[in-house]
C-alpha positions as CSV (number, residue, x, y, z in Angstrom):
1,M,96.0,102.4,92.9
2,P,96.3,103.2,88.9
3,A,93.0,104.1,86.9
4,L,91.7,101.4,84.8
5,V,92.5,102.0,80.9
6,E,89.7,103.0,79.7
7,D,90.0,106.0,77.8
8,A,93.3,107.3,77.6
9,W,92.0,111.2,77.1
10,I,90.0,111.0,80.4
11,N,92.6,109.5,82.1
12,E,95.5,112.2,81.6
13,Q,92.9,114.7,82.8
14,A,93.2,113.4,85.9
15,V,94.6,116.2,88.7
16,K,96.4,115.4,91.6
17,H,95.2,117.0,95.0
18,A,96.5,116.8,98.4
19,V,95.1,113.7,100.6
20,A,94.5,116.2,103.7
21,E,91.7,117.7,101.2
22,I,89.4,114.5,101.7
23,E,89.9,114.5,105.5
24,D,87.0,113.8,107.6
25,C,84.8,112.9,104.3
26,A,83.4,110.2,103.4
27,I,84.0,109.2,100.0
28,A,81.1,106.7,97.9
29,V,83.4,103.7,96.2
30,D,82.0,101.7,93.1
31,A,83.1,98.1,95.4
32,T,83.3,96.5,91.6
33,Y,85.1,99.1,90.2
34,Y,87.6,99.1,93.6
35,L,88.0,94.9,93.5
36,Q,89.0,95.3,89.8
37,Q,91.6,97.7,90.7
38,W,93.5,94.8,92.9
39,L,93.0,92.4,90.1
40,D,94.6,94.9,87.4
41,H,97.4,96.0,89.7
42,D,100.8,96.7,88.8
43,E,103.4,94.3,90.4
44,P,104.4,93.4,93.2
45,L,100.8,93.4,94.1
46,L,99.5,91.4,90.8
47,E,98.5,88.0,91.7
48,P,98.5,86.5,88.1
49,L,97.6,83.0,88.7
50,V,94.0,84.2,89.8
51,P,92.3,82.9,86.6
52,A,94.3,79.2,86.9
53,L,93.3,78.7,90.4
54,G,89.7,80.6,90.8
55,G,90.6,82.3,93.7
56,L,92.8,84.6,95.5
57,T,95.6,84.3,98.1
58,S,96.3,87.7,99.6
59,L,93.9,90.1,98.9
60,Q,92.2,90.6,101.8
61,N,95.5,91.0,103.6
62,R,95.9,94.3,100.8
63,I,92.1,95.2,101.0
64,E,92.9,95.6,105.3
65,E,96.4,97.0,104.7
66,D,94.2,99.9,102.0
67,L,91.7,100.7,104.5
68,N,94.1,100.8,107.1
69,Q,95.8,103.8,105.0
70,W,92.0,105.3,104.5
71,H,91.9,105.7,108.6
72,A,95.4,107.1,108.9
73,H,94.2,109.7,106.8
74,R,90.7,110.1,108.4
75,A,88.7,109.7,105.4
76,T,86.0,107.2,105.5
77,P,85.4,104.7,102.3
78,F,81.3,104.1,101.8
79,F,81.3,101.1,99.7
80,I,78.4,101.0,96.8
81,F,78.0,97.3,96.0
82,N,75.9,96.3,92.3
83,G,72.7,94.7,93.1
84,Q,70.2,92.8,90.9
85,T,71.7,92.9,86.9
86,I,69.7,94.9,84.3
87,S,68.9,93.7,81.1
88,G,72.0,92.4,78.9
89,Q,74.4,93.2,81.7
90,D,74.9,89.3,82.0
91,D,75.3,88.6,78.3
92,I,77.9,91.2,78.4
93,S,79.9,89.9,81.6
94,T,79.8,86.6,79.9
95,D,80.8,87.9,76.5
96,R,84.1,89.6,78.5
97,G,84.5,86.3,80.5
98,L,84.6,84.0,77.1
99,R,86.7,86.7,75.5
100,A,89.2,86.6,78.2
101,N,89.0,82.7,78.6
102,I,90.2,82.5,74.9
103,E,93.1,84.4,75.8
104,T,93.8,81.8,79.0
105,N,94.3,79.2,76.5
106,Q,97.2,80.4,75.5
107,A,98.6,80.5,78.9
108,W,97.7,77.2,79.3
109,D,100.0,76.4,76.2
110,Q,102.5,78.0,77.8
111,Y,102.2,75.9,81.2
112,F,101.8,72.4,79.4
113,S,104.9,73.3,76.8
114,G,107.0,73.7,79.5
115,D,107.0,77.5,79.8
116,P,105.8,78.6,83.4
117,E,107.1,81.9,83.7
118,R,105.4,83.1,80.0
119,A,102.7,81.4,81.0
120,V,102.1,83.0,84.3
121,Q,102.7,86.4,82.5
122,S,100.0,85.1,80.6
123,F,97.7,84.2,82.9
124,G,98.2,88.1,84.8
125,L,97.2,89.6,82.0
126,N,93.5,88.2,81.7
127,P,92.4,89.0,85.2
128,G,88.6,89.1,83.3
129,A,88.4,85.6,83.6
130,F,87.6,85.4,87.2
131,P,84.1,87.0,88.3
132,I,84.7,89.9,90.6
133,Q,81.0,89.5,92.7
134,D,83.2,86.4,93.7
135,L,84.8,88.7,96.3
136,Y,81.7,90.5,97.3
137,P,81.1,88.2,100.3
138,L,85.1,88.7,101.3
139,L,85.0,92.8,100.9
140,Q,81.3,92.6,102.8
141,G,83.2,90.5,105.9
142,V,86.1,93.3,105.9
143,L,83.7,96.1,106.3
144,R,81.8,94.5,108.9
145,Q,84.3,93.9,111.0
146,R,85.7,97.0,110.9
147,K,82.3,98.4,111.4
148,L,82.2,100.7,107.7
149,H,78.6,101.0,106.2
150,F,78.4,100.0,102.9
151,L,75.2,99.7,100.6
152,V,73.5,97.7,98.2
153,P,71.4,99.4,96.1
154,P,68.5,97.5,93.9
155,Y,70.3,97.6,91.1
156,N,73.7,99.7,89.5
157,A,76.5,100.6,91.9
158,A,77.7,103.5,89.9
159,A,73.4,104.8,89.3
160,Q,73.7,105.4,93.3
161,I,76.5,107.1,93.2
162,A,75.8,109.5,90.4
163,Y,72.5,110.2,92.6
164,F,74.8,110.7,95.7
165,E,76.3,113.5,93.8
166,M,73.6,114.7,91.8
167,I,71.2,115.7,94.9
168,D,74.6,116.8,96.8
169,S,74.0,113.9,99.6
170,D,75.1,114.3,102.8
171,Q,76.0,110.5,102.9
172,C,79.4,111.4,100.6
173,A,81.3,114.6,99.9
174,G,83.2,112.9,97.0
175,I,82.9,110.1,94.5
176,M,85.5,107.1,93.5
177,G,84.2,104.6,90.5
178,S,85.0,103.6,86.8
179,Q,84.4,106.4,84.1
180,E,81.1,105.1,83.5
181,L,79.9,107.6,86.2
182,L,80.7,110.0,83.4
183,L,77.3,109.3,81.7
184,Y,75.5,109.9,84.4
185,P,73.8,114.4,84.6
186,I,76.1,114.5,88.0
187,K,75.1,117.9,89.9
188,D,71.9,118.1,87.9
189,S,68.5,117.6,89.7
190,S,65.1,116.7,88.4
191,G,62.0,118.8,89.2
192,K,59.2,116.0,88.3
193,L,61.5,114.1,91.0
194,E,60.1,116.7,93.3
195,R,56.9,117.7,92.0
196,E,55.7,113.8,92.7
197,R,58.0,113.5,96.0
198,G,55.1,113.8,98.4
199,C,52.9,111.3,96.3
200,T,55.5,109.1,96.4
201,A,55.8,108.9,100.3
202,S,52.0,108.9,100.8
203,T,52.5,105.3,99.6
204,H,54.7,104.5,102.1
205,A,52.8,106.2,105.3
206,R,52.5,103.1,107.8
207,D,48.5,103.9,108.6
208,L,47.7,104.0,104.9
209,V,50.3,100.6,104.4
210,R,48.7,98.7,107.7
211,A,45.4,99.2,106.6
212,T,45.7,96.9,103.2
213,F,47.1,94.0,105.4
214,A,44.7,91.1,104.7
215,Q,43.0,89.6,108.7
216,E,43.4,86.1,108.8
217,K,42.2,84.3,111.8
218,G,44.2,82.2,113.1
219,K,47.7,83.4,111.2
220,P,50.7,82.2,112.7
221,K,53.1,84.5,114.2
222,A,55.9,85.8,112.0
223,L,59.5,84.4,112.8
224,E,61.1,86.8,114.9
225,S,64.5,85.3,115.6
226,S,67.5,85.1,113.2
227,D,68.0,81.5,114.1
228,A,64.7,80.7,113.4
229,I,64.6,82.1,110.0
230,I,68.1,80.8,109.1
231,S,66.3,77.1,110.0
232,V,63.4,77.2,108.4
233,S,65.1,79.1,104.9
234,I,67.1,75.4,104.9
235,W,64.8,73.2,105.6
236,R,62.7,74.4,102.7
237,F,65.4,74.3,100.9
238,L,65.9,70.5,101.6
239,H,62.2,70.0,100.6
240,L,62.3,71.6,97.3
241,R,65.3,69.8,96.3
242,G,63.7,66.6,97.6
243,Y,65.7,65.7,100.2
244,V,62.8,65.8,102.7
245,D,59.4,64.7,101.3
246,D,55.7,66.4,101.9
247,S,55.1,64.4,105.2
248,H,58.6,65.6,106.5
249,Q,60.5,62.8,106.6
250,L,63.7,62.1,105.0
251,T,64.1,60.6,101.4
252,A,66.6,58.5,100.2
253,W,69.0,61.4,99.8
254,G,68.0,63.2,102.9
255,S,69.1,59.8,104.5
256,A,72.4,60.0,102.5
257,L,73.1,63.4,103.4
258,A,72.1,63.3,107.3
259,A,75.1,59.8,107.2
260,A,77.2,62.0,105.4
261,L,76.9,65.5,108.0
262,T,76.9,63.0,111.0
263,A,80.3,61.2,109.9
264,M,81.5,64.9,109.2
265,E,80.9,66.1,112.8
266,A,84.1,64.8,114.4
267,T,86.4,66.7,111.5
268,T,84.2,69.7,112.3
269,K,84.9,69.7,116.0
270,K,88.9,69.1,115.8
271,Y,89.3,71.9,112.9
272,P,86.6,74.4,114.4
273,M,88.8,77.0,112.2
274,V,87.9,75.8,108.8
275,P,84.4,77.1,107.9
276,H,81.8,75.7,105.8
277,L,82.6,71.8,106.0
278,Y,78.9,71.0,106.0
279,E,78.1,73.5,103.6
280,S,80.6,71.3,101.0
281,V,79.2,68.1,102.1
282,L,75.4,69.4,100.9
283,L,77.0,70.9,98.0
284,A,78.5,67.8,97.3
285,F,75.3,65.7,97.0
286,E,73.9,68.4,94.8
287,M,76.9,67.8,92.4
288,I,75.9,63.7,92.7
289,R,72.9,64.8,92.4
290,F,73.4,66.1,89.0
291,D,75.3,63.6,87.7
292,L,78.7,65.2,88.5
293,L,80.6,64.1,90.9
294,N,81.3,60.7,89.6
295,T,84.5,59.3,87.5
296,R,83.1,59.9,84.2
297,N,83.3,63.1,81.8
298,K,87.4,62.4,82.6
299,H,88.6,64.7,79.9
300,T,91.8,63.8,79.5
301,E,92.5,66.1,77.1
302,L,92.8,69.0,79.2
303,G,96.3,68.9,81.3
304,G,96.2,67.9,85.1
305,Y,94.8,64.8,84.7
306,P,96.3,62.1,86.8
307,M,99.1,60.3,85.3
308,N,100.1,57.3,87.4
309,G,98.9,53.8,88.2
310,S,96.5,51.9,86.4
311,E,93.1,53.5,84.4
312,E,91.1,52.4,87.5
313,D,93.6,54.2,90.0
314,Q,93.5,57.3,88.0
315,A,89.5,57.4,88.0
316,S,89.6,56.9,91.6
317,L,92.3,59.3,92.4
318,L,90.0,61.6,90.0
319,L,86.8,61.5,92.2
320,I,88.8,61.9,95.1
321,I,90.6,65.5,94.0
322,R,87.0,66.2,92.8
323,C,86.0,66.5,96.6
324,A,88.7,68.0,97.3
325,T,87.7,71.2,94.9
326,L,84.8,71.6,97.4
327,L,87.1,72.9,100.1
328,R,89.9,75.2,100.0
329,L,93.8,75.2,100.9
330,R,95.1,77.6,103.6
331,H,97.5,80.0,102.1
332,R,99.8,82.4,103.7
333,E,98.9,85.8,101.8
334,I,100.9,85.9,99.3
335,G,101.1,85.0,95.7
336,Y,99.8,81.4,94.7
337,T,103.6,79.4,93.8
338,G,102.6,75.5,92.6
339,P,101.6,73.0,90.1
340,L,98.1,73.9,88.0
341,S,95.5,71.9,86.5
342,K,93.0,72.9,83.7
343,N,91.2,70.0,84.4
344,L,90.3,70.9,88.3
345,L,89.8,74.6,87.0
346,A,87.1,72.8,84.2
347,F,85.0,70.7,86.8
348,R,85.6,74.1,89.5
349,S,83.5,76.2,87.4
350,L,81.0,73.2,87.2
351,V,81.0,73.2,91.1
352,C,80.6,77.2,90.9
353,E,77.2,76.9,88.8
354,V,75.5,74.6,90.9
355,R,76.5,76.7,93.9
356,T,75.1,79.5,92.8
357,A,72.0,78.2,91.4
358,D,71.6,76.6,95.4
359,R,72.2,79.9,96.5
360,D,69.8,82.1,94.2
361,L,66.9,79.0,95.7
362,I,67.5,79.9,99.1
363,E,67.9,83.5,98.6
364,A,64.5,83.1,97.0
365,V,63.1,80.8,100.1
366,I,63.7,83.3,102.3
367,A,62.8,86.8,100.2
368,S,59.6,84.4,99.9
369,M,59.1,84.0,104.0
370,F,59.6,88.3,103.5
371,M,57.0,89.0,100.9
372,F,54.6,86.8,103.0
373,A,55.1,88.3,105.9
374,Q,56.2,84.5,107.3
375,A,59.1,86.7,109.2
376,N,59.2,89.8,110.6
377,R,60.6,92.4,108.1
378,H,61.8,95.3,110.7
379,R,65.2,93.9,111.5
380,D,68.7,95.1,111.5
381,D,70.4,92.3,111.0
382,S,70.1,91.4,107.1
383,W,73.6,90.9,106.2
384,E,73.9,88.6,109.1
385,L,71.3,86.5,107.8
386,S,72.3,86.5,104.1
387,H,75.3,85.4,105.6
388,R,74.7,82.5,107.8
389,L,72.6,81.0,104.4
390,P,74.7,78.2,102.8
391,F,76.5,78.4,99.3
392,L,78.2,81.8,100.0
393,F,81.5,79.8,100.3
394,V,84.1,80.0,97.2
395,P,86.6,77.1,97.0
396,D,89.2,77.0,95.1
397,V,91.5,74.7,93.3
398,G,94.5,74.8,95.2
399,L,94.0,72.3,97.6
400,A,92.7,69.5,95.0
401,I,96.0,70.3,92.7
402,A,97.9,69.7,96.0
403,V,96.2,66.4,96.8
404,K,96.4,65.1,93.0
405,T,100.2,65.7,93.1
406,W,100.8,64.3,96.3
407,L,98.7,61.0,95.9
408,D,99.6,61.1,92.3
409,D,103.2,60.1,93.4
410,I,102.5,57.8,95.9
411,A,102.6,54.0,94.7
412,P,100.5,51.8,97.5
413,S,103.7,49.8,98.3
414,V,105.1,52.7,99.7
415,S,105.1,52.5,103.8
416,A,103.9,55.0,106.1
417,Q,107.2,55.9,107.5
418,E,108.3,56.9,103.8
419,R,105.2,58.8,103.3
420,E,105.9,60.9,106.4
421,G,109.5,61.3,105.3
422,K,108.4,62.6,101.8
423,K,105.7,65.4,103.1
424,E,108.3,68.0,104.9
425,S,110.1,68.0,101.0
426,F,107.2,68.0,99.4
427,H,105.6,71.0,101.4
428,Q,108.6,73.1,100.3
429,D,108.9,71.7,96.3
430,Y,105.5,72.1,95.2
431,V,103.2,74.4,98.1
432,P,105.6,76.2,99.7
433,F,103.3,79.0,100.8
434,A,100.4,76.6,102.2
435,T,100.3,77.0,106.2
436,H,98.8,74.0,107.1
437,L,98.8,71.5,104.6
438,W,98.7,68.5,105.7
439,E,95.7,69.3,107.9
440,D,93.9,70.4,104.8
441,V,94.8,67.5,103.0
442,E,93.6,65.3,106.0
443,I,90.2,67.2,106.2
444,C,90.1,66.2,101.9
445,Y,90.1,62.8,103.4
446,Q,87.4,63.1,106.0
447,L,85.2,64.9,103.4
448,F,85.4,61.8,101.0
449,D,85.2,59.1,104.0
450,A,81.7,61.4,105.1
451,L,80.6,61.7,101.1
452,Y,81.3,57.8,101.2
453,A,79.2,56.8,104.2
454,G,76.4,58.4,103.0
455,V,76.6,57.2,99.3
456,K,76.8,53.9,101.1
457,T,73.4,54.2,102.1
458,L,72.1,54.7,98.8
459,H,70.2,51.2,97.0
460,G,69.9,51.0,93.5
461,K,66.9,53.5,92.0
462,T,68.6,56.2,93.8
463,M,72.0,55.5,92.8
464,S,73.6,52.8,90.4
465,S,75.4,49.8,91.6
466,S,78.2,51.0,89.1
467,D,78.7,54.7,90.6
468,R,78.3,53.3,93.7
469,A,81.5,50.4,93.2
470,E,83.7,53.3,91.5
471,W,82.9,55.5,95.4
472,G,84.5,51.7,96.9
473,K,87.0,51.4,94.6
474,A,88.4,55.1,95.3
475,A,87.8,54.7,99.4
476,K,90.2,51.5,98.8
477,F,92.7,53.6,96.9
478,L,93.1,56.1,99.5
479,E,92.9,53.7,102.3
480,T,96.4,52.4,100.3
481,R,98.0,55.5,100.2
482,R,97.1,58.0,103.5
């Protein structure tokens, strides 16, 4: 992989060595730096449309191939991920992202003015518009499958890696990361830390800690099984968000959610290889409650808005494809080729904000359970617990674009036989590398049907009649074109 261009002089000091020198060694790798390298990579590995799609289609395969090379040379990567952000770090990340978004506006102008080749090049110059942290679950999942150890320190990965090097840790024989590592006192030590180590260790002695526990009669036993912990966490989330009341009864929103989940059950059984469908239903209701998943705020000034049919037809299609942004297009592990939509990308940013906020809330719920000893803290399945909680799945706009392009071109007068005849050419012309296009489109339809089944149970005080009517119009629009 190429080095990040941060300081030309420092990069010029790089010295090549034989790979055999790190044989049978573990190398501490900054995961953020590692993932950023893939986004900044030169051809043929560059995937330039990441900022336009809000996701990648081929990264996992490339990571797998790279880890195979580590294994072939008998070297072990020890990935270190960033933990909680420190003061000012979020501001810097936001500023960099905003600057990258300004640059991508030029690419969008080129795309909608009929110059797609230059637009693709411009998108490829601004990978910073895509947040690297969204790729953490993907990389961690690959590492877990390969039984490779990784670490998530409390705060900064670079500081943790520098500390390993500073104390000559047995956990790694070398380090790999950004130039930020040069800011730390590599190969230095703190005598004060050593003098205080004995005092610090005393606070971790189990006998001392045990004496600080409050003894309460009739205190319920802490939860042990991961299934119980996950179930209680989700239940408390539903309670906090108003789907369940204090009497543990479903509210109006809870009943609507239950109806939608029930309607989605057949689809989840039919497509067991497509994960996160129930999660998409829950996220959709969160978007509805935040007054986001509807036909308002059309932003027709953004390219990619439905073009054909009446204004009512366009609004109905907009609602359907906004539902599709909660899903993901299954795609070959190759760069995306197909149409784009700035309108859908803007809506996806709202989806990601709601998803992130809900993820923070449910993580706070489970953290509270551990802090108050309501669940057993001494366990080795923390990663599994984290990845079983909802709102970790990051969708992209690939499927929404495909559905929009297909339905926008199908008139209600077109017969079912004619639609079937057009499917093959549409697949080849618009999304040639989609692996299960029509299954994914059908899943989108089923998701909309499930959401509509839930929406129909809502009454005036919960959802206005005009909003329910818009869902009804969209259902009729879809029925005449599926």
